[in-house]
Biotite code that builds the C-alpha atoms (Angstrom):
import biotite.structure as struc

atoms = struc.array([
    struc.Atom([-10.743, -6.369, -15.555], chain_id="A", res_id=1, res_name="MET", atom_name="CA", element="C"),
    struc.Atom([-7.876, -8.786, -15.830], chain_id="A", res_id=2, res_name="THR", atom_name="CA", element="C"),
    struc.Atom([-4.203, -8.055, -15.531], chain_id="A", res_id=3, res_name="GLU", atom_name="CA", element="C"),
    struc.Atom([-2.869, -8.007, -19.029], chain_id="A", res_id=4, res_name="ALA", atom_name="CA", element="C"),
    struc.Atom([0.698, -6.782, -18.904], chain_id="A", res_id=5, res_name="ALA", atom_name="CA", element="C"),
    struc.Atom([3.266, -5.444, -16.497], chain_id="A", res_id=6, res_name="VAL", atom_name="CA", element="C"),
    struc.Atom([4.604, -2.319, -18.229], chain_id="A", res_id=7, res_name="ILE", atom_name="CA", element="C"),
    struc.Atom([6.968, -1.209, -15.458], chain_id="A", res_id=8, res_name="MET", atom_name="CA", element="C"),
    struc.Atom([8.644, -3.253, -12.783], chain_id="A", res_id=9, res_name="ASP", atom_name="CA", element="C"),
    struc.Atom([10.332, -2.104, -9.608], chain_id="A", res_id=10, res_name="GLU", atom_name="CA", element="C"),
    struc.Atom([13.669, -1.189, -11.367], chain_id="A", res_id=11, res_name="ASN", atom_name="CA", element="C"),
    struc.Atom([11.802, 0.751, -14.123], chain_id="A", res_id=12, res_name="ALA", atom_name="CA", element="C"),
    struc.Atom([9.859, 2.773, -11.537], chain_id="A", res_id=13, res_name="ILE", atom_name="CA", element="C"),
    struc.Atom([13.060, 3.537, -9.576], chain_id="A", res_id=14, res_name="SER", atom_name="CA", element="C"),
    struc.Atom([14.758, 4.755, -12.761], chain_id="A", res_id=15, res_name="ARG", atom_name="CA", element="C"),
    struc.Atom([11.747, 6.843, -13.754], chain_id="A", res_id=16, res_name="ALA", atom_name="CA", element="C"),
    struc.Atom([11.576, 8.513, -10.278], chain_id="A", res_id=17, res_name="VAL", atom_name="CA", element="C"),
    struc.Atom([15.315, 9.261, -10.459], chain_id="A", res_id=18, res_name="ALA", atom_name="CA", element="C"),
    struc.Atom([15.002, 10.725, -13.971], chain_id="A", res_id=19, res_name="ARG", atom_name="CA", element="C"),
    struc.Atom([12.081, 12.865, -12.882], chain_id="A", res_id=20, res_name="ILE", atom_name="CA", element="C"),
    struc.Atom([14.117, 14.162, -9.937], chain_id="A", res_id=21, res_name="CYS", atom_name="CA", element="C"),
    struc.Atom([17.078, 15.101, -12.094], chain_id="A", res_id=22, res_name="TYR", atom_name="CA", element="C"),
    struc.Atom([14.734, 16.831, -14.515], chain_id="A", res_id=23, res_name="GLU", atom_name="CA", element="C"),
    struc.Atom([13.091, 18.779, -11.708], chain_id="A", res_id=24, res_name="ILE", atom_name="CA", element="C"),
    struc.Atom([16.507, 19.917, -10.325], chain_id="A", res_id=25, res_name="ALA", atom_name="CA", element="C"),
    struc.Atom([17.757, 20.885, -13.801], chain_id="A", res_id=26, res_name="GLU", atom_name="CA", element="C"),
    struc.Atom([14.657, 22.727, -14.911], chain_id="A", res_id=27, res_name="ARG", atom_name="CA", element="C"),
    struc.Atom([14.435, 24.692, -11.635], chain_id="A", res_id=28, res_name="ASN", atom_name="CA", element="C"),
    struc.Atom([18.198, 25.328, -11.400], chain_id="A", res_id=29, res_name="LYS", atom_name="CA", element="C"),
    struc.Atom([18.364, 23.436, -8.102], chain_id="A", res_id=30, res_name="GLY", atom_name="CA", element="C"),
    struc.Atom([15.652, 22.769, -5.570], chain_id="A", res_id=31, res_name="ILE", atom_name="CA", element="C"),
    struc.Atom([15.534, 25.913, -3.457], chain_id="A", res_id=32, res_name="SER", atom_name="CA", element="C"),
    struc.Atom([11.941, 26.990, -2.969], chain_id="A", res_id=33, res_name="ASP", atom_name="CA", element="C"),
    struc.Atom([10.631, 23.589, -4.168], chain_id="A", res_id=34, res_name="ILE", atom_name="CA", element="C"),
    struc.Atom([7.951, 21.742, -2.243], chain_id="A", res_id=35, res_name="ALA", atom_name="CA", element="C"),
    struc.Atom([6.519, 18.380, -3.252], chain_id="A", res_id=36, res_name="VAL", atom_name="CA", element="C"),
    struc.Atom([2.816, 17.556, -2.873], chain_id="A", res_id=37, res_name="ILE", atom_name="CA", element="C"),
    struc.Atom([1.334, 14.130, -3.557], chain_id="A", res_id=38, res_name="GLY", atom_name="CA", element="C"),
    struc.Atom([-2.251, 13.898, -4.828], chain_id="A", res_id=39, res_name="ILE", atom_name="CA", element="C"),
    struc.Atom([-4.132, 11.481, -2.608], chain_id="A", res_id=40, res_name="MET", atom_name="CA", element="C"),
    struc.Atom([-4.118, 8.584, -2.929], chain_id="A", res_id=41, res_name="SER", atom_name="CA", element="C"),
    struc.Atom([-2.105, 7.479, -5.924], chain_id="A", res_id=42, res_name="GLY", atom_name="CA", element="C"),
    struc.Atom([0.497, 10.215, -5.754], chain_id="A", res_id=43, res_name="GLY", atom_name="CA", element="C"),
    struc.Atom([1.328, 10.148, -2.031], chain_id="A", res_id=44, res_name="GLU", atom_name="CA", element="C"),
    struc.Atom([3.995, 7.360, -2.106], chain_id="A", res_id=45, res_name="LEU", atom_name="CA", element="C"),
    struc.Atom([5.573, 8.608, -5.341], chain_id="A", res_id=46, res_name="LEU", atom_name="CA", element="C"),
    struc.Atom([5.747, 12.112, -3.854], chain_id="A", res_id=47, res_name="ALA", atom_name="CA", element="C"),
    struc.Atom([7.559, 10.737, -0.829], chain_id="A", res_id=48, res_name="GLU", atom_name="CA", element="C"),
    struc.Atom([10.102, 9.051, -3.055], chain_id="A", res_id=49, res_name="ARG", atom_name="CA", element="C"),
    struc.Atom([10.579, 12.154, -5.181], chain_id="A", res_id=50, res_name="ILE", atom_name="CA", element="C"),
    struc.Atom([11.050, 14.425, -2.118], chain_id="A", res_id=51, res_name="ALA", atom_name="CA", element="C"),
    struc.Atom([13.516, 11.976, -0.633], chain_id="A", res_id=52, res_name="LYS", atom_name="CA", element="C"),
    struc.Atom([15.538, 11.632, -3.903], chain_id="A", res_id=53, res_name="LYS", atom_name="CA", element="C"),
    struc.Atom([15.556, 15.470, -4.377], chain_id="A", res_id=54, res_name="LEU", atom_name="CA", element="C"),
    struc.Atom([16.762, 15.893, -0.879], chain_id="A", res_id=55, res_name="GLY", atom_name="CA", element="C"),
    struc.Atom([19.543, 13.359, -1.420], chain_id="A", res_id=56, res_name="GLU", atom_name="CA", element="C"),
    struc.Atom([20.625, 15.146, -4.597], chain_id="A", res_id=57, res_name="LEU", atom_name="CA", element="C"),
    struc.Atom([20.952, 18.496, -2.906], chain_id="A", res_id=58, res_name="GLU", atom_name="CA", element="C"),
    struc.Atom([21.662, 17.372, 0.717], chain_id="A", res_id=59, res_name="SER", atom_name="CA", element="C"),
    struc.Atom([18.634, 19.066, 2.198], chain_id="A", res_id=60, res_name="CYS", atom_name="CA", element="C"),
    struc.Atom([15.090, 18.396, 3.307], chain_id="A", res_id=61, res_name="THR", atom_name="CA", element="C"),
    struc.Atom([12.382, 19.025, 0.729], chain_id="A", res_id=62, res_name="VAL", atom_name="CA", element="C"),
    struc.Atom([8.949, 20.062, 2.149], chain_id="A", res_id=63, res_name="PRO", atom_name="CA", element="C"),
    struc.Atom([6.438, 17.271, 1.498], chain_id="A", res_id=64, res_name="LEU", atom_name="CA", element="C"),
    struc.Atom([2.636, 17.350, 1.704], chain_id="A", res_id=65, res_name="GLY", atom_name="CA", element="C"),
    struc.Atom([-0.349, 15.360, 0.628], chain_id="A", res_id=66, res_name="ARG", atom_name="CA", element="C"),
    struc.Atom([-3.401, 16.876, -1.072], chain_id="A", res_id=67, res_name="LEU", atom_name="CA", element="C"),
    struc.Atom([-6.987, 15.600, -0.905], chain_id="A", res_id=68, res_name="ASP", atom_name="CA", element="C"),
    struc.Atom([-8.711, 16.745, -4.120], chain_id="A", res_id=69, res_name="ILE", atom_name="CA", element="C"),
    struc.Atom([-12.151, 15.336, -3.320], chain_id="A", res_id=70, res_name="THR", atom_name="CA", element="C"),
    struc.Atom([-13.760, 18.627, -2.498], chain_id="A", res_id=71, res_name="PRO", atom_name="CA", element="C"),
    struc.Atom([-12.481, 20.088, -5.789], chain_id="A", res_id=72, res_name="PHE", atom_name="CA", element="C"),
    struc.Atom([-13.509, 17.331, -8.224], chain_id="A", res_id=73, res_name="ARG", atom_name="CA", element="C"),
    struc.Atom([-16.044, 18.164, -10.857], chain_id="A", res_id=74, res_name="ASP", atom_name="CA", element="C"),
    struc.Atom([-17.008, 14.591, -11.635], chain_id="A", res_id=75, res_name="ASP", atom_name="CA", element="C"),
    struc.Atom([-17.813, 13.313, -8.178], chain_id="A", res_id=76, res_name="GLU", atom_name="CA", element="C"),
    struc.Atom([-19.971, 15.570, -6.008], chain_id="A", res_id=77, res_name="LYS", atom_name="CA", element="C"),
    struc.Atom([-18.751, 15.324, -2.414], chain_id="A", res_id=78, res_name="ASN", atom_name="CA", element="C"),
    struc.Atom([-21.478, 15.800, 0.188], chain_id="A", res_id=79, res_name="ILE", atom_name="CA", element="C"),
    struc.Atom([-18.826, 16.194, 2.899], chain_id="A", res_id=80, res_name="SER", atom_name="CA", element="C"),
    struc.Atom([-16.687, 19.196, 3.442], chain_id="A", res_id=81, res_name="ASP", atom_name="CA", element="C"),
    struc.Atom([-13.906, 16.980, 4.874], chain_id="A", res_id=82, res_name="SER", atom_name="CA", element="C"),
    struc.Atom([-10.443, 17.700, 3.586], chain_id="A", res_id=83, res_name="ASP", atom_name="CA", element="C"),
    struc.Atom([-7.758, 15.167, 4.513], chain_id="A", res_id=84, res_name="PHE", atom_name="CA", element="C"),
    struc.Atom([-4.868, 17.181, 3.084], chain_id="A", res_id=85, res_name="SER", atom_name="CA", element="C"),
    struc.Atom([-1.740, 17.507, 5.098], chain_id="A", res_id=86, res_name="ASP", atom_name="CA", element="C"),
    struc.Atom([0.340, 20.513, 4.003], chain_id="A", res_id=87, res_name="ILE", atom_name="CA", element="C"),
    struc.Atom([2.329, 21.883, 6.924], chain_id="A", res_id=88, res_name="SER", atom_name="CA", element="C"),
    struc.Atom([4.206, 24.551, 5.041], chain_id="A", res_id=89, res_name="PHE", atom_name="CA", element="C"),
    struc.Atom([3.347, 27.860, 3.452], chain_id="A", res_id=90, res_name="ASP", atom_name="CA", element="C"),
    struc.Atom([2.983, 27.403, -0.267], chain_id="A", res_id=91, res_name="ILE", atom_name="CA", element="C"),
    struc.Atom([3.350, 31.122, -1.013], chain_id="A", res_id=92, res_name="ALA", atom_name="CA", element="C"),
    struc.Atom([6.193, 31.764, -3.436], chain_id="A", res_id=93, res_name="ASN", atom_name="CA", element="C"),
    struc.Atom([7.123, 28.074, -3.561], chain_id="A", res_id=94, res_name="LYS", atom_name="CA", element="C"),
    struc.Atom([7.636, 26.056, -6.738], chain_id="A", res_id=95, res_name="LYS", atom_name="CA", element="C"),
    struc.Atom([5.054, 23.323, -6.079], chain_id="A", res_id=96, res_name="ILE", atom_name="CA", element="C"),
    struc.Atom([5.674, 19.940, -7.656], chain_id="A", res_id=97, res_name="ILE", atom_name="CA", element="C"),
    struc.Atom([2.315, 18.121, -7.761], chain_id="A", res_id=98, res_name="LEU", atom_name="CA", element="C"),
    struc.Atom([2.756, 14.378, -8.010], chain_id="A", res_id=99, res_name="VAL", atom_name="CA", element="C"),
    struc.Atom([0.239, 11.782, -9.223], chain_id="A", res_id=100, res_name="ASP", atom_name="CA", element="C"),
    struc.Atom([0.600, 8.226, -10.373], chain_id="A", res_id=101, res_name="ASP", atom_name="CA", element="C"),
    struc.Atom([-1.323, 8.419, -13.710], chain_id="A", res_id=102, res_name="VAL", atom_name="CA", element="C"),
    struc.Atom([-2.591, 11.308, -15.787], chain_id="A", res_id=103, res_name="ILE", atom_name="CA", element="C"),
    struc.Atom([-5.624, 10.396, -17.913], chain_id="A", res_id=104, res_name="PHE", atom_name="CA", element="C"),
    struc.Atom([-8.316, 13.017, -18.528], chain_id="A", res_id=105, res_name="THR", atom_name="CA", element="C"),
    struc.Atom([-6.637, 15.821, -16.655], chain_id="A", res_id=106, res_name="GLY", atom_name="CA", element="C"),
    struc.Atom([-9.533, 16.340, -14.272], chain_id="A", res_id=107, res_name="ARG", atom_name="CA", element="C"),
    struc.Atom([-7.576, 15.253, -11.165], chain_id="A", res_id=108, res_name="SER", atom_name="CA", element="C"),
    struc.Atom([-4.727, 17.638, -12.071], chain_id="A", res_id=109, res_name="ALA", atom_name="CA", element="C"),
    struc.Atom([-7.211, 20.451, -12.522], chain_id="A", res_id=110, res_name="ARG", atom_name="CA", element="C"),
    struc.Atom([-8.788, 19.781, -9.141], chain_id="A", res_id=111, res_name="ALA", atom_name="CA", element="C"),
    struc.Atom([-5.314, 19.609, -7.563], chain_id="A", res_id=112, res_name="ALA", atom_name="CA", element="C"),
    struc.Atom([-4.355, 22.960, -8.984], chain_id="A", res_id=113, res_name="MET", atom_name="CA", element="C"),
    struc.Atom([-7.564, 24.520, -7.645], chain_id="A", res_id=114, res_name="ASP", atom_name="CA", element="C"),
    struc.Atom([-6.843, 22.968, -4.228], chain_id="A", res_id=115, res_name="ALA", atom_name="CA", element="C"),
    struc.Atom([-3.309, 24.346, -4.164], chain_id="A", res_id=116, res_name="VAL", atom_name="CA", element="C"),
    struc.Atom([-4.272, 27.819, -5.294], chain_id="A", res_id=117, res_name="ILE", atom_name="CA", element="C"),
    struc.Atom([-6.980, 28.003, -2.607], chain_id="A", res_id=118, res_name="GLU", atom_name="CA", element="C"),
    struc.Atom([-4.186, 27.662, -0.042], chain_id="A", res_id=119, res_name="ARG", atom_name="CA", element="C"),
    struc.Atom([-2.042, 30.528, -1.356], chain_id="A", res_id=120, res_name="GLY", atom_name="CA", element="C"),
    struc.Atom([-0.187, 31.781, -4.351], chain_id="A", res_id=121, res_name="ARG", atom_name="CA", element="C"),
    struc.Atom([2.707, 29.590, -5.350], chain_id="A", res_id=122, res_name="PRO", atom_name="CA", element="C"),
    struc.Atom([5.491, 30.875, -7.558], chain_id="A", res_id=123, res_name="GLN", atom_name="CA", element="C"),
    struc.Atom([4.708, 28.005, -9.982], chain_id="A", res_id=124, res_name="SER", atom_name="CA", element="C"),
    struc.Atom([2.858, 24.654, -10.146], chain_id="A", res_id=125, res_name="VAL", atom_name="CA", element="C"),
    struc.Atom([4.473, 21.829, -12.025], chain_id="A", res_id=126, res_name="GLN", atom_name="CA", element="C"),
    struc.Atom([3.036, 18.351, -12.508], chain_id="A", res_id=127, res_name="LEU", atom_name="CA", element="C"),
    struc.Atom([5.017, 15.070, -12.228], chain_id="A", res_id=128, res_name="ALA", atom_name="CA", element="C"),
    struc.Atom([3.385, 11.735, -13.128], chain_id="A", res_id=129, res_name="VAL", atom_name="CA", element="C"),
    struc.Atom([4.699, 8.220, -13.348], chain_id="A", res_id=130, res_name="LEU", atom_name="CA", element="C"),
    struc.Atom([2.460, 7.313, -16.297], chain_id="A", res_id=131, res_name="VAL", atom_name="CA", element="C"),
    struc.Atom([0.782, 9.444, -18.981], chain_id="A", res_id=132, res_name="ASP", atom_name="CA", element="C"),
    struc.Atom([-1.911, 7.368, -20.744], chain_id="A", res_id=133, res_name="ARG", atom_name="CA", element="C"),
    struc.Atom([-3.392, 10.085, -22.930], chain_id="A", res_id=134, res_name="GLY", atom_name="CA", element="C"),
    struc.Atom([-7.055, 10.734, -23.576], chain_id="A", res_id=135, res_name="HIS", atom_name="CA", element="C"),
    struc.Atom([-7.109, 14.287, -22.131], chain_id="A", res_id=136, res_name="ARG", atom_name="CA", element="C"),
    struc.Atom([-10.411, 16.080, -21.721], chain_id="A", res_id=137, res_name="GLU", atom_name="CA", element="C"),
    struc.Atom([-8.787, 19.277, -20.532], chain_id="A", res_id=138, res_name="LEU", atom_name="CA", element="C"),
    struc.Atom([-5.727, 21.159, -21.929], chain_id="A", res_id=139, res_name="PRO", atom_name="CA", element="C"),
    struc.Atom([-3.381, 19.932, -19.194], chain_id="A", res_id=140, res_name="ILE", atom_name="CA", element="C"),
    struc.Atom([-0.038, 18.197, -19.632], chain_id="A", res_id=141, res_name="ARG", atom_name="CA", element="C"),
    struc.Atom([2.556, 16.871, -17.197], chain_id="A", res_id=142, res_name="ALA", atom_name="CA", element="C"),
    struc.Atom([5.879, 18.596, -16.929], chain_id="A", res_id=143, res_name="ASP", atom_name="CA", element="C"),
    struc.Atom([7.645, 15.382, -15.858], chain_id="A", res_id=144, res_name="TYR", atom_name="CA", element="C"),
    struc.Atom([6.594, 11.975, -17.132], chain_id="A", res_id=145, res_name="VAL", atom_name="CA", element="C"),
    struc.Atom([8.063, 8.612, -16.168], chain_id="A", res_id=146, res_name="GLY", atom_name="CA", element="C"),
    struc.Atom([6.507, 6.744, -19.088], chain_id="A", res_id=147, res_name="LYS", atom_name="CA", element="C"),
    struc.Atom([4.051, 7.495, -21.864], chain_id="A", res_id=148, res_name="ASN", atom_name="CA", element="C"),
    struc.Atom([1.721, 4.548, -22.356], chain_id="A", res_id=149, res_name="VAL", atom_name="CA", element="C"),
    struc.Atom([-0.883, 4.672, -25.175], chain_id="A", res_id=150, res_name="PRO", atom_name="CA", element="C"),
    struc.Atom([-4.049, 2.909, -23.957], chain_id="A", res_id=151, res_name="THR", atom_name="CA", element="C"),
    struc.Atom([-7.630, 2.511, -25.029], chain_id="A", res_id=152, res_name="SER", atom_name="CA", element="C"),
    struc.Atom([-10.273, 4.152, -22.943], chain_id="A", res_id=153, res_name="ARG", atom_name="CA", element="C"),
    struc.Atom([-11.491, 0.719, -21.868], chain_id="A", res_id=154, res_name="GLU", atom_name="CA", element="C"),
    struc.Atom([-8.147, -0.293, -20.386], chain_id="A", res_id=155, res_name="GLU", atom_name="CA", element="C"),
    struc.Atom([-7.108, 0.579, -16.886], chain_id="A", res_id=156, res_name="ALA", atom_name="CA", element="C"),
    struc.Atom([-3.619, 1.495, -15.718], chain_id="A", res_id=157, res_name="VAL", atom_name="CA", element="C"),
    struc.Atom([-2.810, 0.532, -12.150], chain_id="A", res_id=158, res_name="ARG", atom_name="CA", element="C"),
    struc.Atom([0.252, 1.667, -10.251], chain_id="A", res_id=159, res_name="VAL", atom_name="CA", element="C"),
    struc.Atom([1.121, -0.564, -7.322], chain_id="A", res_id=160, res_name="ILE", atom_name="CA", element="C"),
    struc.Atom([3.715, 1.027, -5.042], chain_id="A", res_id=161, res_name="VAL", atom_name="CA", element="C"),
    struc.Atom([4.639, -0.220, -1.596], chain_id="A", res_id=162, res_name="GLY", atom_name="CA", element="C"),
    struc.Atom([2.771, -3.490, -2.065], chain_id="A", res_id=163, res_name="GLY", atom_name="CA", element="C"),
    struc.Atom([3.869, -6.844, -0.603], chain_id="A", res_id=164, res_name="SER", atom_name="CA", element="C"),
    struc.Atom([4.553, -8.132, -4.142], chain_id="A", res_id=165, res_name="ASP", atom_name="CA", element="C"),
    struc.Atom([6.811, -5.177, -5.006], chain_id="A", res_id=166, res_name="GLY", atom_name="CA", element="C"),
    struc.Atom([6.236, -2.148, -7.153], chain_id="A", res_id=167, res_name="ASP", atom_name="CA", element="C"),
    struc.Atom([4.798, -2.370, -10.701], chain_id="A", res_id=168, res_name="ARG", atom_name="CA", element="C"),
    struc.Atom([2.579, -0.698, -13.232], chain_id="A", res_id=169, res_name="VAL", atom_name="CA", element="C"),
    struc.Atom([0.076, -2.905, -15.015], chain_id="A", res_id=170, res_name="VAL", atom_name="CA", element="C"),
    struc.Atom([-2.423, -2.441, -17.806], chain_id="A", res_id=171, res_name="ILE", atom_name="CA", element="C"),
    struc.Atom([-5.681, -4.168, -17.215], chain_id="A", res_id=172, res_name="GLU", atom_name="CA", element="C"),
    struc.Atom([-7.908, -5.015, -20.186], chain_id="A", res_id=173, res_name="LYS", atom_name="CA", element="C"),
    struc.Atom([-11.597, -5.581, -19.964], chain_id="A", res_id=174, res_name="PRO", atom_name="CA", element="C"),
    struc.Atom([-12.789, -9.173, -19.950], chain_id="A", res_id=175, res_name="ASN", atom_name="CA", element="C"),
    struc.Atom([-14.149, -10.212, -23.339], chain_id="A", res_id=176, res_name="LYS", atom_name="CA", element="C"),
    struc.Atom([-17.311, -12.183, -23.479], chain_id="A", res_id=177, res_name="LEU", atom_name="CA", element="C"),
    struc.Atom([-16.704, -15.436, -25.351], chain_id="A", res_id=178, res_name="VAL", atom_name="CA", element="C"),
    struc.Atom([-19.229, -17.179, -27.535], chain_id="A", res_id=179, res_name="GLY", atom_name="CA", element="C"),
    struc.Atom([-21.873, -14.457, -27.400], chain_id="A", res_id=180, res_name="VAL", atom_name="CA", element="C"),
])
């Protein structure tokens, strides 16, 4: 794959995260009983930013966790029972905001919901993503979306957050064979 286009720069990502936070606070009539959980590994850093921004909006601390969905995936059989999740709060009766970088087929979101529900019964589960690229295989949609980006199945969307070159979202297109 080759980097084809930067579709979001650092400022665009910041604005999208802020907008998602305002939407979360508005839809939930504040942030009481909200907890943010980042799906490993793409959603972790975005979840941290969302929890921090929500806390700033309401002058409080928002519970933050990270969720390893590997044992719950249906497309990659995991021979290990290891779970690297870190959720140090009770999810019962909480409004869980699951955070991922990109939603594509919906399979990661489904695995994340299974993983959350195995830990208890939340009041609700809502999904926040930075990029929705379409091509769903399951009837799952994100509640909060930073940017909708139509892509082909052959393209890849990469979210780079916390890198030395700054934050960005890029679409990578497959290399074309020339002269064949």
